[in-house]
N, C-alpha and C positions, 0 to 999 in steps of 0.2 A: 948616556943621558939622551932622552928623546927630544926632538925638536918640538917647540910649541906649535900648536895648530894655528895657522894663519888662514885668512879667507881663501887664499890661493890653494892651500894644502888641506882645506877642510874635506872630510870624507863626503862622498856623494850620499845624499839622503836615501836610506833604504826604503823599500816598498812599504814595510809596516809603519815606519815613522811617517812617511808621506800620507798614508791613509789615516793614521791617527791625527795628524796635523789638519787634514781636510775635514775630518769630523769635528775636531775642536773649533776650527775656524767657522764652520757652518753653524755651530751652536753658540758661539761666543758673541752674543748680541749686546749692544749697549742698553742700559735701562731706559725705559720710555719716559717721556716728559710727563707732566702732571695731568694732562687732559685725558678724558675718557677715550677719545679717539686715538691718541698715542698709545694708550694701554691696549686697546683692541687690536691695533695694527701690530704691536709688538707680539701679542699673544698669537695672532694668526701667522705671523712670520715664523715664530719659534715652532709652532705646530707643523708648518709646512717643511721647514728645514729639518726638524727631527724625523719626520716621515721619510724624507729623502735619505737621511743618514741610516735609518733602520732598513730601508730597502737595499741600499748599497751594502751594508754589513750582512744582510741576509743573502745577498748575491754571492758574496765572498765565502760565507760560512756554509751555505746550503747548496749553492749551484756551481761552486768552483770558479767564480769570476776572479780574474787576476787582480791583485791589489793595485797594480799600476793603473789598470783600466778603471777600477773602482774610484780611486782618488781623483783621477782626471774627470770622470763623470760627475762626481760630487762637487768638485770645484766649479765645473760648468753650471750645474744646477744652482749652486750658491750665488754665482754671478748673475743668474737670471732672477734671483729673489733678493734684491738689495734692500737695505734699510731705507724706508721712505718716511718713517715717523720722525718726530723731533725727539732726539735723545735728551735725557735728563742731564742738566748741568748743575754742578754744585757751585753756587755763587758765594759760598763761605758763610760762616755763622756771623751774626752781628757782633760787633766789638763791644 
């Protein structure tokens, strides 16, 4: 019987998973608030982050960029493009 995986015994994240997680995190944006400005900012941020993700993936697939380097680079780019708009908040339906 194998031992359950505990945080101390968890396997080290492999390069593929790290890159996939970096792409996911770059593109996983909260929905914008209801104002036109929030929607414009959300759209611009999503376009910029998607472009960064495409560039990184092209580097891996077409230029032989190491996945570890790609995920580190994408995480850095994502950090420089934070969410600055007001995210939509569900205040619940009227009772």
